[in-house]
MARPAKE-105221 format. One line per field, with one value per residue (C-alpha): x, y, z; residue in one letter. Coordinates in Angstrom, 3 decimals, always signed. Each point is the difference from the previous one (the first is absolute). Example, Ala and Ser with C-alpha at 12.3 -4.5 7.8 and 13.67 -1.06 7.14 Angstrom:
2
xx c(+12.300; +1.370)
yy c(-4.500; +3.440)
zz c(+7.800; -0.660)
r c(a; s)
! end
This chain:
548
xx c(+5.344; +2.667; +0.822; +3.581; -1.124; -2.529; +2.632; +2.369; -2.574; -0.998; +3.654; +0.183; -3.027; -2.294; -3.137; -3.340; +1.453; +1.950; -3.038; -2.068; +2.528; +2.264; -2.051; +1.799; -0.940; +1.509; +3.004; +0.860; -0.074; +1.988; +3.148; +3.240; +2.260; +0.677; +0.673; +0.019; +2.151; +1.967; +3.799; +1.421; +2.227; +1.695; -2.088; +0.054; +0.739; +0.418; +0.721; -3.382; -0.918; -1.532; -3.543; -0.176; -2.321; +1.666; -1.960; +2.068; -0.044; +2.959; +1.585; +2.631; +3.583; +0.927; -3.450; -1.381; -3.303; -1.224; -3.337; -1.856; -3.272; -1.655; -3.601; -0.912; +2.774; -1.250; -0.260; -0.057; -3.404; -3.561; -3.152; -3.649; +0.801; +3.198; +3.693; +0.520; +2.220; +1.341; -2.615; +0.027; +0.883; +1.847; -0.332; +0.411; +2.656; +0.555; +2.852; -0.404; +3.103; -0.499; +0.475; -2.192; -2.496; +2.868; +1.201; +2.747; +1.271; +1.359; +0.922; +1.064; -3.162; -3.609; -3.491; -0.759; -3.571; -0.736; -3.135; -1.269; -1.958; -1.728; +0.197; +0.965; -2.435; +2.354; +2.542; -2.029; -3.077; +0.614; -3.142; +0.048; -2.619; -2.187; -2.490; -1.790; +2.479; -0.209; -0.202; +3.437; +1.504; -1.623; +1.189; +3.555; -0.127; -1.466; +2.848; +2.587; -0.953; -0.030; +3.247; +2.810; +1.954; +3.519; +2.610; +3.228; +3.582; +3.413; +2.510; +2.830; +2.733; -0.891; -2.323; -2.769; -3.620; -2.450; -3.486; -0.489; -2.622; -2.268; +0.781; -2.646; -0.330; -0.481; -3.586; -2.255; -2.949; -2.170; -3.338; -1.437; +1.358; +0.152; -3.310; +0.616; -2.048; -0.710; +0.418; -1.411; -3.332; -0.365; +0.054; -3.729; -0.419; +3.009; +0.791; +2.575; +1.850; +1.284; +3.743; +1.717; +0.884; +1.318; +2.728; +2.126; +2.269; -0.263; +1.831; +1.437; -1.503; +2.050; -1.282; +1.450; -3.023; -0.407; -2.643; -0.786; -2.006; -2.776; +0.026; -1.789; -2.646; -2.466; +1.997; -1.094; -3.705; -1.340; -2.435; -0.008; -0.442; +3.185; +2.981; +0.430; +0.201; -0.899; +2.550; +1.042; -3.513; -0.210; -3.743; -0.109; -0.600; -2.598; +1.207; +3.507; -1.018; +1.392; -2.179; +1.604; -0.869; +2.399; +2.956; +1.588; +1.089; +3.310; +0.838; +2.064; +2.036; +2.281; +2.898; +0.891; -3.466; -0.987; -2.855; -2.804; -0.188; -2.470; -1.407; -0.261; -2.948; +0.794; +2.782; -2.523; -0.746; +1.611; +2.911; +2.452; +3.619; +1.933; -0.038; +2.678; -0.262; +1.173; -0.783; -1.619; +1.197; -3.172; +1.152; -2.667; +0.930; -0.227; -0.117; +0.444; -1.493; -0.261; -2.788; +1.707; -2.228; -0.292; -1.735; -0.127; +1.068; +2.587; -1.218; +1.086; -1.452; +0.442; -0.718; -2.490; +2.307; +3.672; +2.833; +1.417; +3.391; -0.355; -3.453; -0.405; +0.011; -3.652; -0.875; +2.192; -1.740; -3.308; +1.313; -0.961; -3.624; -1.225; +1.005; -0.492; +0.602; +0.945; +0.349; +2.418; -1.037; +3.220; -1.606; -0.729; +2.718; -2.615; -0.796; -3.744; -1.587; -1.942; -2.130; -3.759; -0.316; +2.358; -0.654; -3.662; +0.778; +0.162; -3.593; -1.012; +1.669; -2.112; +2.311; -2.035; +2.590; +3.741; -0.008; -1.330; +2.778; +2.676; -1.443; -0.145; +3.078; +0.639; -3.546; +0.279; +3.250; -1.603; -2.964; +2.398; +1.901; +3.347; +2.687; +0.168; +3.629; +2.105; -0.012; +1.161; +1.980; +2.649; +0.263; +3.014; +1.032; +3.505; +1.961; +1.801; -2.561; -3.372; -1.193; -2.126; +1.119; -2.762; +0.558; -2.490; +0.648; -1.622; -3.334; +0.024; -3.624; +1.255; +3.271; +2.196; +2.052; +2.912; -1.401; +1.609; +0.874; -1.621; +1.347; -2.605; +0.675; -2.616; -0.526; +1.770; +1.489; -3.214; -0.964; -3.307; -0.899; -2.283; +2.187; +3.138; +2.296; +1.651; +2.417; +0.984; +3.228; +0.735; -1.659; +0.278; +1.185; +3.151; +1.374; +0.017; +0.761; -2.897; -3.659; -3.101; +1.243; -1.792; +1.389; +2.246; +2.369; +2.335; +3.329; +1.038; +2.066; -3.155; +0.749; -3.158; -0.034; -2.525; -1.260; -1.954; -3.151; -0.086; -2.725; +1.035; -1.862; +1.982; +3.533; +2.559; -2.650; -0.769; +0.500; +1.366; +2.728; +2.872; -0.527; +0.488; -1.406; -1.435; +2.739; +0.924; +1.524; +1.632; -1.058; +1.742; -2.356; +2.683; +3.461; +1.331; -1.750; -3.443; -2.732; +2.373; -0.709; +2.797; -0.926; +0.955; -1.791; -1.787; -2.614; -0.572; -2.246; -3.511; +0.631; -0.556; +2.292; -2.053; +0.043; +3.524; +0.749; +3.286; +1.078; +0.596; +3.746; -0.704; +2.496; -2.698; -2.751; -2.900; -1.650; -2.850; +0.160; -3.618; -1.620; +3.034; -1.245; -3.478; -0.864; +0.678; -2.878; +0.517; +2.433; +1.362; +0.740; +1.572; +1.514; +2.151; +1.657; +1.175; +1.256; +0.837; +0.731; -0.109; -3.567; -1.501; -3.048; +0.638; -0.460; -0.473; +2.575; +1.345; +3.710; +2.379; +2.566; +3.284; +3.118; -1.060)
yy c(-5.454; +0.828; +3.639; -0.438; -1.750; +2.751; +2.709; -1.841; -0.252; +3.622; +0.998; -1.961; +1.838; -3.002; +2.035; -1.749; -3.130; -0.717; +0.505; -2.324; -2.648; -0.430; -1.061; -1.763; -3.523; +0.440; +1.934; -2.603; -2.753; +1.879; -1.724; +1.269; -0.284; +3.734; +1.253; +3.767; +2.013; -1.661; +0.234; +2.061; -1.443; +0.831; +0.542; -3.073; -0.079; +3.730; +3.400; +1.626; +3.193; +3.097; +1.199; +2.112; +2.492; -0.238; -0.834; -3.131; -3.696; -0.261; -3.301; -1.028; +0.076; -2.981; -0.478; +1.137; -0.217; -0.540; +1.441; -3.029; +1.573; +3.409; +1.135; +0.347; -2.234; -2.056; -3.714; -1.176; -1.631; +0.869; +0.090; +0.780; +3.696; -0.231; -0.165; -0.702; +2.097; -0.425; +1.123; +2.725; -0.114; -3.303; -1.628; -3.704; -1.984; -3.752; -1.659; -3.453; -1.748; -0.694; -3.702; -0.025; -2.517; -2.430; +0.502; +2.429; +3.066; +2.167; +3.345; +1.721; -0.438; -0.241; +1.423; +2.997; +0.635; +3.677; +1.420; +3.383; +1.389; +3.219; +2.825; +3.612; +1.805; +2.982; -2.204; -2.932; +1.654; +3.733; +0.437; +3.330; -0.794; +2.904; -1.630; -3.229; -2.703; -1.213; -3.602; +0.259; +1.195; -2.835; -2.604; +1.370; -0.367; -3.506; -1.050; +1.380; -2.243; -3.758; -1.849; -0.843; -3.149; +0.979; -2.328; +1.222; -0.995; +0.958; +0.794; -2.534; +2.531; +3.109; -1.479; +2.495; -1.034; +0.727; -1.076; -1.871; +1.821; -2.196; -3.185; -2.723; +0.364; +3.780; +1.168; +2.409; -0.384; +3.114; +1.193; -0.765; -3.496; -2.947; -1.296; -2.319; -2.689; +0.371; -3.127; -0.881; +0.638; +3.601; -1.168; -0.642; +3.788; +1.081; -2.696; +2.024; +3.302; +2.400; +0.476; +1.067; +3.284; +1.505; -2.654; +0.712; -2.733; -3.776; -3.286; -2.940; -3.481; -3.216; -0.987; +3.122; +2.225; +3.513; +1.203; +3.628; +1.883; +2.436; +2.729; +3.363; -1.043; +2.478; +2.974; -0.283; +0.878; +3.348; +0.369; -3.652; +0.773; -1.879; +2.170; +3.629; +2.529; -0.704; -2.705; -0.515; +0.754; -2.904; +0.075; +3.424; -2.163; -2.563; -2.726; +0.321; -0.305; -3.110; -2.635; +0.173; -3.574; -1.187; +1.515; -0.198; -3.604; -1.832; -0.707; -3.040; +0.380; -2.503; +2.068; -2.883; +0.179; -3.650; +0.604; +2.582; +2.804; -0.467; +2.077; -2.053; +1.070; -2.476; +2.394; +2.767; +3.415; +3.067; +2.355; -2.856; +1.006; -3.234; -3.786; -2.067; -3.779; -2.763; -3.723; -1.225; -3.273; -1.580; +0.833; +2.639; +3.273; +3.128; +3.521; +3.095; +3.325; +3.599; +2.513; +3.343; +2.577; +1.534; -2.242; -3.025; -3.583; -2.737; -3.150; -3.496; -2.655; -3.735; -2.255; -2.841; -2.416; -0.851; +1.145; -2.777; +0.841; -2.411; +1.200; +1.934; +3.780; +0.150; -2.232; +1.859; +3.299; -1.558; +0.277; +3.679; -0.680; -1.558; +0.268; +2.065; +3.742; +1.413; +3.470; +0.600; +0.835; +1.297; +0.446; -3.695; -1.245; -1.787; -0.429; +0.544; -2.112; +2.110; -3.038; +0.348; -3.687; +0.349; +3.534; +0.609; +3.698; +0.396; -1.141; +2.204; +2.959; -0.518; -1.917; -2.169; -2.574; -0.534; +1.984; +2.964; -0.435; +0.012; +3.015; +1.970; -1.343; +3.155; +0.035; -3.684; +0.631; +2.794; -2.243; -2.527; +2.778; -0.504; +2.507; +3.252; +0.748; +2.936; -0.619; -3.623; -0.088; -2.534; -3.383; -2.232; -3.374; -0.225; -2.555; -1.484; -0.234; +0.348; +2.946; +2.644; +3.636; +2.556; +3.649; +2.365; +3.211; +2.598; +1.278; +3.757; -0.056; -1.644; +1.898; -2.726; +1.963; -2.365; -3.539; -3.224; -3.547; -2.833; -3.550; -2.756; -3.583; -2.685; -2.219; -3.357; +1.446; -1.030; +2.496; -1.814; +0.409; +2.554; +1.578; +2.130; +2.280; +3.193; +2.774; +3.393; -0.597; +3.574; +3.329; +2.714; +3.450; +2.070; -2.590; -2.706; +2.232; -1.080; +0.955; -1.580; -3.516; -1.445; -2.787; -2.638; -2.580; -2.551; -1.182; -3.593; +1.050; +1.283; +3.700; +2.066; +2.595; +2.781; +2.738; +2.911; +1.867; +3.550; +1.646; +2.506; +2.738; -0.664; -0.729; +2.397; +1.803; +0.202; -3.243; -1.667; +2.550; -1.988; -2.956; +1.779; -1.721; -3.488; -2.580; -3.661; -1.538; -3.235; -1.264; -3.115; -2.348; -1.755; +0.674; +3.097; +2.436; -1.635; +2.586; +2.792; +1.758; +0.822; +2.182; -1.539; +2.252; +3.333; +0.686; +3.058; +2.879; -1.081; -3.572; -3.250; -3.007; -3.172; -3.674; -1.119; -3.436; -1.939; -2.357; -3.575; +0.568; +3.296; +1.854; +2.256; +1.886; +1.226; +3.140; +2.214; +3.787; +1.102; +3.441; +2.351; +3.586; -1.072; +3.385; +1.898; +2.423; +0.354; -0.941; +3.520; -0.446; -3.441; -1.029; -2.798; -0.812; -3.512; -2.136; +1.852; +3.412; +3.246; +1.235; -3.462; -1.039; -2.378; -3.650; -3.079; -2.655; -3.407; -0.316; -2.908; +0.540; -1.917; -0.080; -2.587)
zz c(+15.098; +2.561; +0.652; -1.212; -3.200; -0.717; +0.551; -2.329; -2.794; +0.436; -0.329; -3.257; -1.360; -0.345; +0.682; -0.165; -1.584; +3.160; +2.170; -2.166; -0.873; +3.033; +3.045; +2.798; -1.119; -3.458; +1.255; +2.593; -2.613; -2.613; -1.275; +1.487; -3.019; -0.018; +3.551; +0.401; +0.086; -2.773; -0.162; -2.833; -2.663; -3.265; -3.130; -2.233; -3.746; -0.618; +1.489; +0.707; -1.803; +1.568; -0.700; -3.165; -1.660; -3.429; -3.135; -0.523; +0.753; +2.368; +1.042; +2.505; -1.292; -2.144; -1.520; -3.361; -1.810; -3.548; -1.089; -1.342; -1.121; +0.314; -0.290; -3.672; -1.344; -2.993; +0.738; -3.608; +0.469; -1.020; +2.101; -0.635; -0.441; -2.030; +0.968; +3.687; +2.236; +3.514; +2.519; +2.621; +3.710; +0.134; +3.418; +0.883; -1.864; -0.213; -1.880; -1.580; -1.377; -3.692; +0.765; +3.128; -1.412; -0.519; +3.572; -1.000; +1.848; -2.802; +1.547; -3.212; -2.070; +1.032; +0.015; +2.180; +1.062; +0.700; +1.653; -1.238; +2.914; -1.058; -2.563; +0.466; -2.326; -0.397; -1.766; -1.342; -1.518; +0.270; +2.075; +1.833; +2.637; -1.065; -2.364; -0.802; -0.914; -3.599; -1.145; -1.623; +3.282; +1.938; -2.503; +0.234; +3.780; -0.210; -2.279; +2.440; +2.944; +0.630; -0.600; -2.411; -0.717; -1.072; -1.429; +1.637; -0.678; +1.327; -2.712; +0.065; -0.795; +1.994; +2.576; -0.838; +0.570; -2.836; -0.966; -3.280; -2.131; -2.090; +1.922; -0.191; +3.778; +0.105; +0.456; +1.879; +2.344; +0.307; +1.354; -3.457; -0.609; +0.348; +1.360; +2.957; +1.707; +3.710; +2.144; +3.412; +1.691; -1.208; -3.621; +0.390; +0.191; -2.082; -2.576; -1.940; +0.050; -2.638; +0.376; +3.188; +1.714; +3.243; -0.006; +3.051; +1.340; -0.336; +0.265; -1.936; +0.365; +0.311; -3.456; -1.667; -0.391; +1.337; +2.449; -0.831; +2.618; -0.892; +2.633; -0.308; -2.523; +1.518; -1.349; -3.621; -0.180; +1.097; +2.876; +1.026; +3.691; +0.922; -0.842; +0.975; -2.804; -3.610; -0.803; -3.616; -1.300; -2.417; +0.576; -1.719; -3.084; +1.146; -2.369; +1.478; +3.666; +1.651; +1.645; +3.428; +0.995; -2.688; +1.881; +3.430; -0.543; -0.328; -3.637; -0.949; -3.198; -1.697; -1.395; -2.326; -1.569; +0.333; +2.472; -0.273; +2.593; +2.859; +2.851; +3.209; +2.134; +2.799; +1.086; +0.678; -1.434; +1.541; -0.694; -0.539; +0.560; -0.417; +0.270; +1.768; +0.124; +2.285; +0.272; +3.214; +1.598; -1.393; -3.523; -0.509; -1.672; +2.166; -1.470; +2.214; -1.136; +1.208; -0.644; -0.597; +1.654; +3.435; +2.538; -2.293; +0.564; -0.442; -1.744; -0.831; -2.284; +0.627; -2.969; +0.295; -1.805; +0.408; -2.227; -2.185; -1.416; -2.926; -1.079; -3.270; +0.345; -1.057; +2.967; +2.486; -0.681; +1.078; +3.574; -0.176; -0.897; +3.269; +3.649; +3.140; +0.178; +3.423; +1.532; +2.880; +3.571; +1.562; +3.411; +0.398; -2.342; -2.104; -3.668; -0.490; -2.770; -2.495; -0.702; +0.192; +0.914; +2.984; +1.266; +1.002; +0.527; -3.779; -0.456; +2.906; -1.728; -3.103; -2.338; -2.349; -1.036; -0.478; -3.243; +1.965; +2.590; -2.701; -1.792; +3.271; +1.755; +2.031; +1.359; +0.886; +1.884; +2.007; +0.806; +1.560; +1.817; -1.706; +1.029; -2.009; -0.869; -1.147; -3.774; -0.258; -3.223; -0.940; +1.735; -0.559; +1.408; +1.485; -2.064; +3.011; +2.801; -1.741; +2.095; -1.692; -0.222; -0.573; -0.958; +1.645; -1.904; +2.265; +1.264; +0.381; +1.146; +3.196; +0.342; -1.497; -2.530; -0.527; -0.011; +1.165; -1.021; +1.946; +0.244; +0.304; +1.098; -0.631; +3.052; -0.362; -3.192; -1.748; -2.689; -0.394; +3.674; +1.608; +2.696; -0.022; +1.997; -1.121; +0.878; -1.357; -1.898; -1.093; +0.737; -2.615; +0.996; +0.522; +2.422; -2.701; -2.987; -2.199; -0.226; -1.520; -0.913; -3.017; -2.218; +1.556; -1.470; +1.567; -1.312; +0.667; +3.039; +1.660; -0.419; -0.407; -2.785; +0.607; -2.306; +1.440; -0.961; +1.329; -2.093; -2.656; +1.854; +3.196; -1.224; +1.495; +2.012; +3.700; +1.883; -3.152; -0.767; +1.614; -2.340; -3.333; -3.070; +0.251; +0.304; +0.207; +3.115; +1.053; +3.441; +1.374; +1.836; +2.016; +1.347; +1.760; -2.373; +0.070; -0.362; -1.055; -3.319; -2.464; -2.984; -3.336; -2.504; -0.304; -2.668; -2.207; +1.074; +1.090; -1.119; +1.810; -0.381; -0.384; -0.895; +1.028; -1.443; -0.219; -2.761; +1.122; +0.512; +1.838; -2.164; -1.481; +1.804; -2.122; +1.364; -1.201; +0.255; +0.217; -0.441; -0.084; -0.078; +1.054; +1.501; -3.245; -0.557; -3.739; -2.749; +0.301; +3.703; +0.321; +3.323; -1.479; -3.312; +0.889; -1.693; -3.233; +1.479; -1.915; -0.446; -0.453; +2.005; +2.909; -0.927; +2.163; -0.870; +0.966; +0.756; +0.552; +2.764; -0.066; +2.145; +2.566)
r c(m; s; h; s; r; r; r; f; l; t; y; l; g; m; g; t; y; a; a; l; a; c; p; s; r; a; a; a; a; a; p; a; a; f; p; l; p; r; p; r; g; a; a; p; l; f; r; p; i; a; p; s; t; e; d; k; l; l; l; a; d; g; f; r; y; d; t; v; c; t; w; g; d; p; l; g; t; r; g; l; h; g; p; e; t; f; g; f; n; n; d; f; l; a; y; f; p; i; d; a; l; q; g; g; k; n; s; n; e; g; l; l; w; v; n; h; e; y; p; n; p; l; f; v; s; g; y; d; g; m; s; t; k; t; e; a; q; i; v; a; e; k; l; s; v; g; g; s; v; l; h; v; r; r; d; a; s; g; g; v; w; r; h; v; p; g; s; k; h; t; r; r; f; t; a; l; y; p; t; m; e; v; t; g; a; a; s; a; r; v; p; r; a; t; g; t; l; a; n; c; s; g; g; r; t; p; w; s; t; v; l; s; c; e; e; n; f; h; d; y; n; r; g; n; g; v; s; t; g; t; g; y; r; w; s; d; v; p; d; q; a; i; q; e; r; e; y; g; w; i; v; e; v; d; p; f; g; d; l; p; p; l; k; h; s; a; l; g; r; f; a; h; e; n; a; a; w; r; l; a; p; s; g; k; l; v; v; y; m; g; d; d; a; q; d; q; f; l; y; k; f; v; s; a; e; k; y; k; a; d; a; p; r; a; e; k; r; k; l; l; t; a; g; t; l; y; a; a; d; f; g; a; g; r; w; l; p; l; d; i; a; r; s; p; a; l; r; a; a; g; f; a; d; q; a; d; v; l; l; r; t; r; d; a; s; r; a; l; k; a; t; p; l; d; r; p; e; d; c; e; v; h; p; l; d; g; t; l; y; v; a; l; t; n; n; t; a; h; g; n; y; y; g; q; i; v; r; l; l; e; d; k; d; d; a; g; g; e; s; f; r; f; e; i; f; l; a; g; g; p; q; s; g; l; a; c; p; d; n; l; a; f; d; r; k; g; n; l; w; v; v; c; d; i; s; g; k; s; i; n; k; g; a; y; r; p; f; g; n; n; g; m; f; l; v; p; t; n; g; p; s; a; g; e; a; f; q; f; a; s; g; p; v; q; s; e; l; t; g; p; w; f; t; e; d; e; k; t; l; f; l; a; v; q; h; p; g; e; e; s; k; s; r; a; a; l; t; s; h; w; p; r; g; g; e; d; v; p; r; p; a; v; v; a; i; t; g; f)
! end
């Protein structure tokens, strides 16, 4: 790396990631679509707001939001344990037009998939952390996670978005139900799984199913040797302990209910953040994925078979059952096949077969010397040029407090190939105005919408004080303001804004407000009362933003 390049990256706060991922060979080959410094331009679409510490969801002038569903709201359906309610800590969202299976693009009525990532025992089960957790408390927490399918509709007269309780489409997925088959090589070891949990971000397939990503599955049992601390202590009651091999996968769900849910082992097992797809020139389906933890890896999956647009949905989903899983080597600009038949180093490292590789994907990536990254979270494909944008949230262990967004270009524009180039598109920090980028979303003009994930323990403290509460930003990817962040929204106290998703006409943006008041020590000392105010406990909720 040249001295000037190294000084530049150090100034941006890239820390160890820069040293690992930007050697001279890769830097010299990086695409030049974003020369630095970039010229400044006017903010598009709206007048940016300032950082805030208020216990409110604040939006740019001219925009408003409707609260679509809030934790605990009755859904008008029944599950194995009685009436179902909307789960806790809503995260990833995906909107499906109600007429999607007929090729329609209805933007006023549809099905909204919602991930429910993890419980907060203080609010969900009343557990005080001081004693052995009871079975009733564990069951309450299991019912609060997983996912929801909501039937949502915009009122024709007032334009207000609401969910439709009791709809034939509305249903819950939890850590208790339903039982799902596991596909791919690892199904020989794990043929089925009970429910789903730790559902972070995800993606939407071209055949109108959702890919829900199981992330921090290691947090639920106590003393498992993986997570620090005691986790959620579900193993306090032995019959309620989870079988960890059943989790850490990507779950495919049909919101319309025609196809059974599946867990696809061919996409690997790790702390899955999201799944973004693209078709290769060969016609094969490519899925990009991040592993959200410090010093973990970026992955992609290339299907063995080609996508056929006229095939039945049940056939299309088989693309996710067989193919090649890769981990990224940023130093060489190579995709490393996590395939025991192609990579002798995997056998040498003690992997028995491909099922073993998929069950221990992180270990396999280390064995092939993939590049450790600074919490690779969301990956999204640019709608205009097909490049991949990857949010690297931060890595405080290496001095990277603010994170960055990397832009990756597949050589020859071939998503199915095995080589790539990359550049740093945006560096977090005071100079850019945002910190800790997490979920990403593109609009059809190619603008990048970014939500941030400063931890509840760090918000408005120390190096993070200038940024206020977690926010949402628009970042143009071309034109005079390319790479410049404009703040669109600010979340309530200790919340995180997650899961941004536009309707087909881009006149509504669905957004999840996750874990407001997360650092509350007791119900008598709440740090937030959003969204209901007064003395009410803080509640995660999904909102619909209009005004575009």
